[in-house]
DRENZA-708696 format. One record per residue: x, y, z of N, C-alpha, C in turn. Coordinates in steps of 0.02 Angstrom, whole numbers, padded with zeros to 5 digits, always signed. Layout:
REM DRENZA-708696
XYZXYZXYZ/...
END
This chain:
REM DRENZA-708696
+05370+04133+07242+05401+04111+07179+05347+04090+07129/+05299+04051+07153+05245+04029+07109+05205+04089+07084/+05196+04137+07129+05161+04198+07109+05198+04235+07054/+05265+04238+07061+05306+04272+07009+05301+04237+06942/+05302+04170+06944+05296+04132+06882+05229+04143+06849/+05176+04146+06892+05109+04158+06864+05107+04227+06831/+05138+04276+06865+05139+04344+06836+05178+04345+06771/+05234+04307+06770+05275+04304+06709+05236+04275+06651/+05202+04219+06664+05162+04187+06610+05108+04235+06586/+05076+04268+06634+05022+04314+06615+05047+04371+06572/+05105+04399+06593+05133+04455+06555+05153+04434+06484/+05187+04377+06480+05207+04353+06413+05146+04336+06371/+05093+04312+06405+05031+04298+06369+05002+04361+06339/+05005+04417+06378+04980+04481+06353+05021+04503+06293/+05088+04495+06298+05131+04514+06242+05113+04474+06179/+05103+04409+06188+05086+04367+06130+05020+04389+06100/+04972+04410+06143+04907+04432+06118+04915+04497+06078/+04959+04541+06103+04969+04605+06069+04997+04595+05999/+05046+04549+05993+05080+04542+05929+05047+04492+05883/+04996+04457+05906+04966+04403+05866+04939+04426+05798/+04913+04488+05791+04889+04508+05724+04944+04508+05672/+05008+04512+05695+05063+04514+05647+05097+04446+05638/+05065+04393+05664+05096+04327+05659+05086+04298+05590/+05122+04324+05542+05121+04298+05475+05184+04256+05466/+05185+04215+05416+05242+04169+05407+05308+04206+05408/+05355+04179+05446+05419+04212+05454+05457+04217+05389/+05443+04171+05342+05480+04172+05279+05459+04229+05234/+05400+04258+05246+05377+04313+05204+05358+04292+05134/+05350+04342+05091+05327+04330+05023+05377+04289+04983/+05441+04302+04995+05494+04266+04959+05486+04190+04967/+05468+04168+05027+05460+04097+05039+05398+04069+05004/+05346+04110+05000+05285+04088+04967+05295+04076+04892/+05340+04114+04862+05350+04109+04790+05408+04064+04770/+05443+04035+04819+05500+03993+04802+05481+03934+04757/+05427+03897+04770+05409+03842+04724+05395+03866+04653/+05364+03925+04647+05351+03953+04581+05416+03968+04544/+05462+04001+04578+05526+04018+04546+05565+03955+04528/+05563+03905+04572+05600+03843+04559+05573+03809+04496/+05507+03809+04488+05477+03778+04428+05496+03818+04366/+05495+03884+04369+05513+03924+04311+05586+03915+04293/+05630+03909+04343+05701+03897+04330+05711+03832+04291/+05667+03784+04302+05671+03720+04268+05634+03721+04201/+05606+03778+04183+05568+03783+04120+05499+03754+04124/+05473+03744+04184+05408+03712+04195+05356+03765+04212/+05328+03798+04161+05280+03851+04172+05215+03825+04203/+05193+03767+04181+05131+03739+04209+05140+03721+04283/+05199+03696+04300+05214+03681+04370+05215+03745+04411/+05239+03799+04381+05241+03864+04416+05170+03888+04431/+05126+03880+04382+05056+03900+04392+05024+03858+04447/+05039+03794+04447+05012+03750+04499+05035+03773+04568/+05099+03794+04573+05125+03818+04637+05090+03881+04659/+05077+03926+04612+05041+03988+04629+04969+03972+04650/+04937+03926+04614+04868+03907+04632+04864+03880+04703/+04915+03841+04722+04916+03814+04791+04922+03870+04842/+04963+03920+04827+04969+03976+04873+04905+04017+04876/+04870+04021+04819+04807+04059+04816+04748+04019+04844/+04760+03954+04856+04708+03909+04881+04650+03903+04831/+04669+03895+04767+04619+03883+04715+04636+03818+04679/+04586+03787+04648+04597+03723+04616+04620+03728+04544/+04595+03780+04508+04610+03785+04436+04636+03855+04421/+04669+03860+04364+04695+03925+04341+04639+03973+04324/+04580+03946+04311+04523+03989+04295+04493+04022+04357/+04515+03999+04416+04486+04023+04479+04526+04082+04507/+04489+04129+04537+04520+04183+04575+04511+04169+04649/+04558+04191+04690+04549+04180+04763+04490+04219+04789/+04461+04195+04844+04403+04229+04873+04422+04299+04897/+04484+04307+04918+04510+04372+04940+04571+04388+04897/+04564+04438+04854+04618+04455+04807+04658+04515+04832/+04650+04534+04895+04687+04590+04922+04756+04567+04946/+04798+04617+04961+04863+04602+04991+04908+04561+04946/+04942+04513+04978+04990+04472+04941+04958+04433+04884/+04895+04414+04892+04862+04375+04840+04859+04413+04774/+04852+04478+04777+04850+04518+04715+04916+04511+04677/+04973+04510+04713+05037+04503+04680+05045+04433+04651/+05020+04383+04687+05023+04314+04661+04980+04307+04598/+04923+04341+04596+04882+04340+04536+04918+04373+04478/+04955+04427+04492+04996+04459+04440+05048+04410+04414/+05082+04375+04459+05132+04325+04438+05100+04272+04394/+05041+04249+04414+05008+04198+04374+04988+04225+04305/+04967+04289+04303+04950+04318+04238+05009+04319+04190/+05069+04334+04216+05129+04333+04173+05144+04263+04148/+05137+04214+04192+05152+04145+04171+05100+04121+04121/+05036+04140+04131+04985+04122+04082+05003+04152+04013/+05027+04213+04014+05046+04245+03951+05103+04207+03918/+05150+04181+03958+05206+04144+03929+05183+04079+03897/+05125+04053+03919+05096+03992+03890+05046+04006+03834/+05042+04070+03814+04995+04092+03762+04923+04082+03784/+04910+04082+03849+04842+04079+03876+04821+04152+03888/+04807+04187+03833+04799+04259+03836+04735+04281+03871/+04681+04244+03864+04619+04263+03898+04626+04256+03973/+04657+04202+03996+04668+04194+04068+04717+04247+04094/+04766+04263+04054+04814+04315+04074+04779+04382+04081/+04735+04399+04034+04697+04461+04037+04657+04465+04102/+04623+04411+04117+04580+04411+04177+04622+04422+04240/+04680+04388+04244+04723+04396+04302+04752+04466+04308/+04777+04494+04253+04805+04561+04254+04753+04612+04277/+04694+04607+04249+04643+04657+04264+04618+04651+04336/+04612+04589+04360+04590+04579+04430+04643+04605+04479/+04706+04591+04465+04759+04613+04509+04767+04689+04507/+04759+04718+04448+04767+04790+04440+04719+04828+04484/+04658+04804+04489+04607+04837+04531+04624+04831+04605/+04659+04779+04624+04670+04764+04694+04733+04797+04723/+04781+04814+04680+04845+04840+04704+04841+04915+04717/+04860+04934+04777+04860+05005+04796+04920+05039+04764/+04909+05102+04743+04963+05138+04711+04984+05199+04752/+04937+05234+04782+04951+05298+04813+04963+05292+04888/+05003+05336+04915+05014+05338+04987+04948+05350+05024/+04901+05384+04992+04837+05398+05024+04799+05334+05042/+04817+05278+05009+04784+05215+05023+04805+05186+05090/+04860+05212+05118+04885+05187+05182+04849+05221+05239/+04831+05183+05290+04800+05213+05349+04847+05209+05408/+04824+05236+05465+04867+05239+05524+04888+05170+05547/+04844+05121+05543+04861+05053+05563+04917+05024+05522/+04917+05038+05457+04972+05015+05414+05038+05045+05437/+05037+05111+05452+05099+05145+05470+05126+05118+05536/+05083+05106+05584+05105+05079+05648+05135+05010+05639/+05101+04968+05599+05126+04901+05586+05194+04901+05554/+05204+04945+05505+05268+04949+05471+05322+04975+05519/+05304+05023+05560+05354+05056+05603+05377+05010+05660/+05329+04978+05693+05346+04940+05753+05364+04868+05736/+05329+04838+05688+05336+04767+05679+05374+04749+05615/+05345+04761+05558+05377+04737+05497+05353+04775+05437/+05399+04786+05389+05380+04819+05327+05329+04780+05288/+05325+04715+05298+05278+04673+05260+05208+04675+05289/+05198+04712+05345+05131+04714+05375+05085+04764+05342/+05113+04810+05303+05073+04862+05272+05047+04842+05204/+05006+04886+05174+04979+04873+05108+05035+04878+05056/+05029+04839+05004+05080+04839+04952+05071+04899+04907/+05125+04933+04892+05124+04989+04846+05168+04971+04786/+05139+04967+04728+05176+04948+04668+05220+05006+04645/+05284+04994+04630+05327+05046+04602+05303+05064+04531/+05324+05121+04505+05298+05144+04440+05305+05093+04384/+05363+05060+04379+05372+05014+04322+05321+04957+04325/+05301+04935+04385+05252+04880+04389+05184+04903+04365/+05162+04962+04387+05097+04987+04366+05095+04998+04290/+05149+05023+04263+05152+05034+04190+05153+04968+04152/+05188+04918+04179+05194+04855+04144+05128+04815+04146/+05087+04825+04196+05022+04790+04197+04982+04807+04135/+04974+04872+04122+04935+04894+04064+04970+04878+03999/+05036+04883+03999+05074+04869+03937+05067+04796+03917/+05080+04750+03964+05076+04679+03947+05004+04657+03934/+04956+04689+03967+04887+04670+03954+04865+04695+03885/+04891+04752+03863+04877+04774+03794+04903+04723+03745/+04961+04693+03760+04988+04640+03718+04941+04581+03714/+04910+04563+03770+04860+04509+03770+04804+04523+03721/+04778+04584+03723+04723+04602+03678+04745+04601+03605/+04806+04625+03591+04830+04625+03522+04841+04553+03497/+04864+04510+03541+04873+04439+03522+04807+04408+03500/+04753+04428+03532+04687+04399+03516+04649+04443+03466/+04684+04491+03435+04655+04533+03382+04596+04574+03408/+04596+04592+03471+04542+04631+03501+04564+04703+03506/+04552+04743+03454+04574+04812+03454+04533+04854+03503/+04470+04838+03512+04430+04876+03561+04460+04871+03631/+04475+04809+03652+04505+04799+03718+04574+04831+03722/+04613+04827+03667+04680+04856+03668+04677+04932+03674/+04627+04963+03643+04620+05036+03649+04602+05056+03721/+04558+05018+03752+04541+05031+03822+04603+05027+03866/+04643+04975+03855+04704+04966+03895+04755+05021+03880/+04758+05043+03817+04804+05097+03799+04784+05162+03835/+04720+05174+03841+04697+05236+03874+04708+05231+03949/+04701+05171+03978+04718+05163+04048+04792+05177+04059/+04833+05152+04013+04905+05164+04018+04920+05238+04012/+04885+05274+03968+04896+05346+03959+04881+05384+04024/+04830+05363+04060+04814+05394+04125+04871+05385+04174/+04898+05322+04176+04954+05308+04221+05016+05348+04200/+05030+05351+04135+05088+05388+04111+05083+05462+04130/+05023+05490+04122+05013+05561+04139+05023+05572+04213/+04997+05526+04254+05005+05533+04326+05079+05533+04345/+05117+05486+04318+05187+05482+04336+05227+05541+04309/+05208+05566+04251+05243+05624+04224+05228+05687+04265/+05164+05698+04279+05143+05760+04312+05159+05760+04386/+05150+05702+04419+05158+05700+04492+05228+05682+04514/+05262+05639+04476+05327+05615+04496+05384+05638+04451/+05365+05672+04396+05417+05694+04349+05450+05637+04312/+05415+05581+04306+05444+05522+04273+05437+05529+04198/+05493+05544+04165+05491+05553+04092+05543+05511+04056/+05590+05481+04093+05646+05447+04060+05646+05372+04072/+05590+05343+04091+05587+05271+04103+05570+05235+04038/+05615+05193+04013+05602+05159+03949+05539+05116+03947/+05512+05098+04006+05448+05062+04007+05395+05104+03972/+05400+05170+03977+05353+05214+03942+05357+05204+03867/+05417+05192+03841+05425+05183+03769+05391+05121+03743/+05398+05066+03779+05366+05004+03757+05290+05011+03757/+05263+05041+03809+05191+05052+03811+05167+05096+03754/+05206+05148+03738+05188+05193+03683+05192+05158+03616/+05241+05113+03608+05245+05075+03545+05181+05034+03535/+05161+04996+03586+05101+04954+03580+05038+04996+03571/+05035+05053+03606+04976+05096+03599+04974+05126+03529/+05032+05147+03502+05034+05173+03435+05012+05121+03384/+05036+05060+03392+05016+05006+03347+04940+04995+03351/+04913+04997+03412+04842+04987+03422+04801+05039+03384/+04820+05102+03391+04781+05155+03359+04795+05158+03283/+04854+05138+03262+04867+05135+03190+04821+05084+03157/+04816+05025+03188+04774+04973+03158+04699+04987+03169/+04684+05035+03213+04614+05056+03223+04596+05113+03176/+04644+05136+03136+04630+05191+03089+04632+05260+03120/+04659+05267+03181+04664+05332+03214+04735+05358+03206/+04747+05392+03149+04814+05408+03127+04851+05455+03175/+04820+05512+03192+04855+05560+03234+04870+05532+03303/+04824+05492+03330+04836+05462+03395+04895+05413+03391/+04898+05376+03335+04954+05329+03326+05020+05367+03321/+05021+05422+03282+05083+05460+03275+05105+05491+03341/+05057+05513+03382+05075+05542+03446+05110+05490+03490/+05083+05430+03492+05115+05377+03532+05182+05357+03504/+05187+05353+03437+05251+05335+03407+05304+05389+03422/+05282+05451+03423+05327+05505+03440+05354+05496+03511/+05311+05476+03557+05332+05463+03626+05380+05404+03630/+05367+05352+03591+05411+05293+03592+05480+05312+03566/+05484+05356+03518+05548+05374+03487+05592+05415+03534/+05565+05435+03592+05607+05468+03642+05656+05419+03673/+05647+05354+03660+05689+05302+03687+05720+05262+03630/+05775+05228+03643+05807+05187+03592+05769+05122+03583/+05779+05090+03526+05749+05025+03514+05689+05025+03469/+05675+05081+03436+05613+05085+03397+05625+05111+03326/+05683+05095+03299+05698+05117+03230+05652+05085+03179/+05625+05026+03197+05580+04992+03149+05514+05029+03141/+05504+05083+03178+05443+05123+03169+05445+05164+03105/+05503+05170+03075+05511+05215+03018+05461+05200+02962/+05450+05136+02947+05405+05118+02892+05334+05141+02907/+05311+05128+02968+05242+05149+02986+05236+05224+02989/+05286+05258+03017+05283+05331+03020+05280+05360+02951/+05319+05333+02905+05320+05358+02836+05251+05350+02804/+05217+05296+02818+05151+05284+02789+05098+05330+02820/+05106+05345+02885+05054+05381+02920+05059+05457+02914/+05120+05484+02911+05129+05556+02912+05088+05592+02858/+05087+05568+02795+05047+05602+02744+04972+05599+02758/+04950+05551+02799+04878+05543+02811+04854+05584+02871/+04900+05607+02914+04879+05641+02975+04904+05712+02979/+04885+05746+03033+04905+05815+03044+04957+05822+03099/+04971+05767+03134+05019+05770+03190+05090+05774+03163/+05128+05822+03187+05198+05831+03167+05241+05837+03230/+05304+05817+03223+05351+05827+03279+05422+05823+03253/+05469+05855+03288+05540+05852+03267+05567+05781+03266/+05545+05739+03313+05571+05670+03315+05547+05630+03255/+05485+05638+03237+05460+05602+03177+05497+05625+03115/+05507+05690+03108+05543+05716+03050+05615+05691+03048/+05647+05691+03106+05717+05668+03109+05722+05595+03090/+05674+05554+03111+05674+05483+03093+05669+05474+03018/+05623+05510+02986+05614+05504+02914+05674+05531+02876/+05702+05587+02899+05761+05615+02866+05820+05566+02870/+05827+05535+02927+05882+05488+02936+05874+05427+02892/+05812+05402+02887+05799+05344+02844+05810+05362+02770/+05790+05421+02751+05799+05443+02682+05873+05450+02664/+05912+05473+02713+05983+05481+02703+06017+05413+02693/+05995+05364+02732+06026+05298+02729+06001+05255+02671/+05939+05269+02649+05911+05230+02593+05872+05275+02548/+05905+05322+02513+05869+05371+02471+05829+05337+02417/+05766+05359+02412+05723+05334+02359+05694+05266+02373/+05735+05219+02396+05711+05151+02407+05657+05146+02460/+05665+05186+02513+05616+05183+02568+05548+05205+02544/+05546+05259+02504+05481+05283+02479+05450+05232+02434/+05490+05200+02394+05464+05149+02348+05435+05091+02387/+05470+05070+02439+05446+05014+02480+05381+05032+02514/+05375+05096+02535+05314+05116+02569+05255+05116+02522/+05268+05132+02459+05212+05135+02411+05192+05066+02387/+05240+05019+02384+05225+04953+02356+05200+04906+02409/+05141+04922+02437+05115+04881+02491+05046+04851+02475/+05028+04848+02412+04962+04823+02393+04951+04752+02416/+05002+04713+02416+04994+04642+02433+05038+04622+02493/+05038+04665+02544+05076+04649+02604+05034+04660+02667/+05057+04629+02721+05030+04641+02787+05089+04649+02835/+05074+04652+02898+05127+04666+02946+05121+04621+03007/+05178+04603+03036+05180+04565+03099+05225+04602+03148/+05199+04610+03209+05237+04639+03263+05259+04583+03310/+05324+04579+03323+05352+04526+03364+05377+04555+03429/+05358+04524+03485+05377+04548+03552+05405+04489+03591/+05468+04495+03613+05501+04439+03648+05527+04463+03715/+05501+04432+03769+05527+04445+03836+05568+04385+03859/+05620+04396+03898+05662+04340+03919+05695+04355+03985/+05708+04301+04023+05735+04308+04090+05682+04332+04139/+05703+04346+04201+05658+04374+04251+05695+04428+04291/+05657+04477+04312+05686+04530+04353+05707+04501+04421/+05753+04534+04456+05774+04508+04522+05717+04513+04572/+05707+04460+04609+05657+04462+04662+05689+04487+04726/+05649+04505+04774+05675+04530+04838+05690+04472+04885/+05744+04480+04922+05764+04429+04971+05775+04463+05039/+05766+04425+05092+05777+04451+05160+05851+04452+05176/+05873+04505+05208+05944+04514+05225+05949+04534+05298/+06005+04515+05331+06019+04535+05400+06090+04564+05403/+06097+04621+05436+06164+04648+05448+06167+04674+05520/+06227+04677+05549+06235+04703+05617+06214+04776+05620/+06185+04796+05677+06163+04865+05685+06222+04913+05678/+06282+04893+05701+06340+04937+05695+06357+04952+05622/+06354+04901+05579+06368+04912+05508+06314+04956+05477/+06251+04945+05495+06197+04986+05469+06207+05059+05487/+06228+05071+05549+06241+05140+05571+06298+05172+05533/+06349+05131+05517+06406+05157+05478+06382+05181+05410/+06335+05146+05381+06310+05163+05314+06259+05219+05314/+06214+05220+05363+06155+05262+05358+06142+05307+05418/+06191+05317+05461+06179+05359+05520+06159+05431+05499/+06184+05453+05442+06168+05521+05419+06095+05531+05404/+06058+05476+05392+05987+05482+05376+05943+05475+05437/+05973+05463+05496+05935+05455+05558+05937+05519+05599/+05886+05526+05642+05886+05583+05688+05939+05570+05741/+05965+05624+05773+06016+05615+05826+05990+05570+05882/+05926+05575+05898+05897+05533+05951+05901+05460+05932/+05882+05444+05869+05883+05374+05847+05954+05347+05842/+06001+05389+05821+06071+05368+05818+06096+05350+05888/+06079+05392+05937+06099+05380+06006+06069+05315+06032/+06004+05304+06018+05970+05244+06041+06000+05182+06008/+06014+05187+05943+06042+05129+05907+06113+05114+05932/+06152+05165+05947+06220+05154+05973+06218+05119+06041/+06168+05137+06082+06161+05104+06147+06145+05030+06137/+06102+05016+06087+06085+04946+06073+06147+04907+06051/+06185+04937+06006+06246+04904+05982+06295+04891+06039/+06298+04939+06086+06345+04932+06141+06326+04878+06190/+06260+04870+06203+06240+04821+06253+06236+04751+06224/+06234+04745+06157+06240+04680+06125+06180+04634+06134/+06122+04661+06152+06063+04618+06162+06028+04604+06095/+06008+04657+06061+05974+04649+05996+06017+04687+05946/+06058+04653+05909+06110+04686+05869+06101+04677+05794/+06046+04647+05772+06037+04635+05701+05975+04672+05676/+05979+04696+05614+05919+04724+05583+05902+04682+05522/+05838+04677+05508+05813+04637+05451+05785+04685+05399/+05803+04675+05336+05777+04718+05283+05780+04680+05217/+05742+04702+05167+05743+04669+05102+05797+04699+05057/+05821+04658+05010+05866+04681+04958+05851+04642+04895/+05884+04659+04840+05870+04626+04776+05915+04565+04767/+05886+04511+04742+05924+04452+04726+05958+04458+04658/+05987+04404+04633+06022+04407+04568+05972+04409+04510/+05996+04434+04453+05956+04434+04392+05950+04363+04365/+05901+04352+04322+05889+04286+04294+05885+04291+04218/+05936+04265+04184+05932+04261+04111+05935+04326+04073/+05960+04378+04105+05960+04444+04072+06006+04445+04011/+06060+04407+04012+06108+04409+03958+06093+04362+03900/+06034+04332+03899+06016+04286+03845+06009+04322+03779/+06014+04285+03724+06005+04313+03657+05948+04275+03624/+05888+04304+03620+05832+04270+03588+05839+04271+03512/+05802+04227+03480+05803+04226+03407+05732+04220+03380/+05722+04249+03321+05658+04244+03286+05671+04226+03214/+05635+04176+03190+05639+04157+03120+05571+04165+03087/+05572+04196+03028+05512+04202+02986+05524+04164+02922/+05486+04110+02913+05494+04067+02854+05567+04044+02847/+05598+04031+02904+05666+04004+02905+05721+04055+02905/+05705+04119+02896+05756+04172+02896+05754+04210+02962/+05813+04226+02987+05818+04262+03051+05793+04334+03043/+05760+04357+03095+05736+04427+03099+05776+04463+03153/+05800+04523+03138+05838+04561+03187+05791+04593+03237/+05805+04582+03302+05766+04612+03355+05800+04675+03382/+05761+04722+03406+05787+04781+03440+05767+04777+03514/+05813+04790+03559+05795+04791+03629+05751+04852+03643/+05691+04839+03669+05644+04893+03683+05653+04919+03754/+05662+04874+03802+05669+04897+03871+05707+04846+03912/+05753+04870+03952+05789+04830+04001+05752+04838+04067/+05703+04794+04079+05662+04800+04139+05704+04789+04202/+05752+04743+04197+05797+04730+04253+05831+04793+04276/+05855+04833+04229+05890+04895+04245+05843+04944+04281/+05780+04946+04259+05732+04991+04291+05716+04969+04362/+05712+04903+04372+05699+04877+04440+05755+04899+04487/+05816+04891+04464+05873+04908+04507+05878+04983+04518/+05863+05022+04467+05866+05095+04474+05813+05119+04524/+05754+05090+04520+05700+05109+04566+05717+05089+04637/+05747+05029+04645+05765+05006+04712+05820+05049+04742/+05867+05071+04701+05922+05113+04726+05895+05178+04756/+05839+05203+04730+05810+05265+04756+05784+05257+04827/+05761+05198+04844+05727+05189+04908+05764+05144+04957/+05819+05114+04935+05853+05065+04977+05874+05095+05044/+05902+05156+05043+05922+05188+05104+05864+05197+05153/+05807+05219+05126+05748+05229+05168+05724+05163+05198/+05731+05109+05160+05709+05044+05185+05751+05023+05245/+05817+05033+05240+05861+05013+05295+05852+05059+05355/+05842+05123+05342+05829+05170+05397+05764+05150+05433/+05713+05130+05395+05650+05107+05425+05661+05046+05468/+05705+05000+05445+05720+04940+05484+05754+04958+05550/+05798+05009+05548+05832+05030+05610+05781+05061+05658/+05736+05103+05633+05686+05134+05677+05639+05083+05705/+05624+05030+05667+05582+04976+05695+05618+04942+05753/+05683+04932+05745+05722+04901+05798+05720+04944+05861/+05728+05009+05853+05726+05054+05910+05657+05054+05942/+05604+05052+05900+05536+05052+05926+05522+04988+05965/+05548+04932+05940+05538+04869+05976+05570+04871+06045/+05630+04900+06046+05666+04905+06110+05629+04950+06158/+05602+05005+06132+05564+05051+06174+05503+05017+06203/+05470+04976+06162+05412+04939+06187+05432+04891+06243/+05488+04856+06232+05512+04810+06283+05530+04846+06348/+05561+04904+06342+05579+04942+06401+05517+04968+06437/+05465+04985+06398+05403+05007+06428+05370+04952+06468/+05372+04891+06442+05344+04833+06479+05383+04822+06544/+05449+04828+06540+05490+04818+06599+05476+04872+06651/+05470+04934+06629+05456+04988+06676+05389+04978+06710/+05338+04957+06671+05272+04947+06699+05272+04892+06752/+05313+04840+06742+05315+04784+06789+05362+04797+06846/+05404+04848+06841+05455+04861+06892+05523+04845+06866/+05568+04894+06869+05633+04886+06836+05673+04828+06865/+05665+04815+06930+05704+04761+06961+05663+04697+06967/+05604+04697+06938+05560+04639+06942+05581+04589+06889/+05595+04526+06911+05616+04475+06862+05563+04464+06809/+05499+04471+06829+05445+04463+06780+05450+04517+06726/+05463+04578+06748+05468+04633+06699+05527+04623+06653/+05583+04601+06680+05642+04591+06638+05629+04536+06586/+05601+04481+06608+05587+04426+06561+05536+04446+06509/+05485+04482+06531+05433+04504+06483+05463+04552+06432/+05507+04598+06455+05539+04645+06409+05581+04608+06357/+05623+04562+06380+05665+04524+06333+05622+04481+06287/+05569+04452+06315+05525+04410+06274+05490+04450+06220/+05468+04511+06239+05435+04553+06188+05483+04572+06133/+05545+04592+06152+05594+04612+06101+05612+04553+06055/+05622+04494+06086+05641+04436+06046+05584+04415+06000/+05522+04419+06026+05465+04400+05984+05457+04447+05926/+05462+04512+05939+05453+04561+05885+05510+04558+05835/+05570+04541+05858+05626+04532+05811+05612+04473+05764/+05586+04418+05793+05570+04360+05752+05514+04376+05703/+05468+04420+05724+05412+04437+05681+05429+04490+05629/+05488+04519+05634+05507+04573+05589+05524+04545+05520/+05473+04529+05483+05482+04498+05417+05494+04552+05365/+05552+04556+05333+05564+04607+05282+05513+04601+05225/+05495+04658+05198+05445+04659+05145+05478+04637+05079/+05469+04574+05061+05499+04548+04999+05447+04541+04944/+05393+04579+04949+05341+04576+04898+05362+04613+04835/+05350+04583+04777+05361+04616+04713+05331+04572+04658/+05324+04600+04599+05301+04562+04541+05363+04526+04513/+05369+04462+04529+05430+04425+04515+05434+04396+04445/+05378+04392+04410+05378+04359+04344+05379+04409+04287/+05404+04468+04300+05416+04515+04245+05477+04493+04206/+05476+04496+04139+05536+04479+04101+05592+04529+04114/+05653+04505+04114+05710+04549+04127+05722+04598+04069/+05710+04574+04008+05718+04617+03949+05662+04602+03899/+05647+04651+03858+05597+04642+03806+05625+04671+03741/+05621+04632+03688+05644+04653+03622+05586+04651+03572/+05591+04691+03520+05535+04695+03472+05563+04696+03400/+05518+04681+03354+05533+04688+03282+05466+04696+03245/+05468+04733+03190+05409+04740+03146+05430+04722+03076/+05391+04679+03045+05409+04653+02979+05348+04655+02934/+05358+04678+02872+05305+04674+02822+05315+04610+02782/+05259+04576+02769+05261+04511+02736+05212+04511+02677/+05228+04474+02625+05180+04467+02570+05119+04427+02592/+05065+04439+02559+05003+04402+02573+05015+04328+02566/+04987+04289+02612+04994+04217+02609+05011+04187+02677/+05031+04123+02676+05047+04087+02738+05121+04096+02757/+05132+04104+02821+05200+04113+02847+05206+04076+02914/+05267+04062+02932+05280+04028+02996+05331+04067+03037/+05313+04080+03099+05356+04116+03146+05380+04067+03199/+05445+04067+03213+05472+04026+03267+05514+04071+03312/+05494+04077+03375+05530+04118+03424+05562+04072+03475/+05625+04085+03490+05663+04044+03538+05700+04089+03586/+05691+04076+03651+05727+04114+03702+05733+04073+03766/+05793+04067+03791+05805+04033+03855+05778+03961+03855/+05778+03929+03796+05754+03861+03792+05679+03855+03786/+05643+03911+03786+05571+03911+03775+05559+03928+03702/+05510+03898+03673+05497+03909+03601+05423+03916+03588/+05407+03958+03541+05339+03963+03516+05341+03963+03440/+05304+03919+03410+05298+03916+03337+05226+03934+03318/+05218+03980+03272+05151+04005+03255+05145+04011+03179/+05092+03981+03152+05076+03989+03081+05030+04049+03072/+05047+04091+03022+05009+04151+03009+04981+04151+02939/+04923+04180+02930+04896+04193+02864+04891+04269+02858/+04935+04297+02817+04939+04370+02809+04890+04391+02754/+04847+04437+02771+04799+04464+02723+04822+04533+02700/+04793+04556+02646+04811+04621+02619+04798+04676+02672/+04851+04714+02688+04848+04766+02739+04828+04739+02808/+04835+04674+02818+04818+04643+02881+04876+04648+02930/+04865+04623+02990+04917+04627+03042+04909+04570+03092/+04964+04554+03124+04965+04504+03178+05016+04525+03229/+05006+04502+03290+05055+04512+03344+05071+04443+03372/+05136+04428+03375+05158+04364+03402+05211+04377+03456/+05201+04347+03514+05247+04361+03570+05269+04297+03603/+05323+04302+03641+05346+04248+03684+05376+04280+03747/+05353+04256+03805+05383+04277+03869+05417+04216+03899/+05483+04213+03892+05523+04157+03916+05548+04174+03987/+05509+04155+04037+05522+04177+04105+05568+04129+04142/+05626+04118+04114+05673+04069+04143+05739+04102+04160/
END
């Protein structure tokens, strides 16, 4: 008996040693970001940054973690968004750029070890792959940082980085209808317009006009078209439509700009849904997704459901939206400015998740089957009727089930919606007040002849 107990302890010890590389916190990424989300829900952006800094194990917002790979890269992204909401644009730039370099995008970045970890243990054990909207939003929001600080050189660099990403997604994935592309093109067009690169600006504006929410481009397009050689049906249709609605007056307004400048207003509000861990019975999962499994896996899963030993699967899903239905307001010198919705980021997050949700649950089922196979292998090696083998098998399955942490990683501090407006103002002093979700930014502007400013607010509540 003592010998059997010693063998049992030894076997379970071996199992613990095998799985120890995957002993990450059972709560996963969702648990790590809970203090940050709680602070943002209370409107406490500085408290949210402090919570992120604690997770990153850094003392100040100016510090980067010693290791910016893996989950830390996503936390740095979150901090960059919150810094932007506090108008700390230089710190936000640094965080966005550091995280952008660290986040893997392509499947080629995954190695065999990542695949084994995801298959047998947990989806959260592999390298993080950012979905298209996240990669596009990094460059888009960072371009906004550069425009806020009047750095056109930096904004052009970011616009060209964005163009590379846009081309990749168009050519490789056929992504042409994502409104996130429109917002990036608007900011890139503005950047090149103010840099004096007319045709490049018109090209980007043409791309933005493929999406709704950019009617305020008409004034700039009207000014630029006579100066450049770039033409397109969308640009012509925009000008024809404006002329039809305001014949003569629009041309007069475009010409009478000797003593005016322009302000671009960008307002983000709410937060996209974050991922949460979910559990459902294996029988229910099979009812939903058996068609996506191989006949062998369906048979194995049915046997598991029938014996009732390990009957639950763990997988991530999307939580509720935050503040998506809010109505932001902008006042210029006390008068309200009409905003146009540029992009519903929340909608894009859900659309992207819908494409892969089935695969995620199927992967969770195959992990369950793989864990059981591993447990059965341990039992067979120890002897099918050996109490040590039986205990070791059950122990391995129970341990791996506990370690099966659903992959809840995502960029959680993206605004749920973003709205824009462009306004021409007479030369002189002006005051902008933006209000959204109880967050407010008041900014005094000095408009110079043919000058420009960008004023934004990201109300991440």
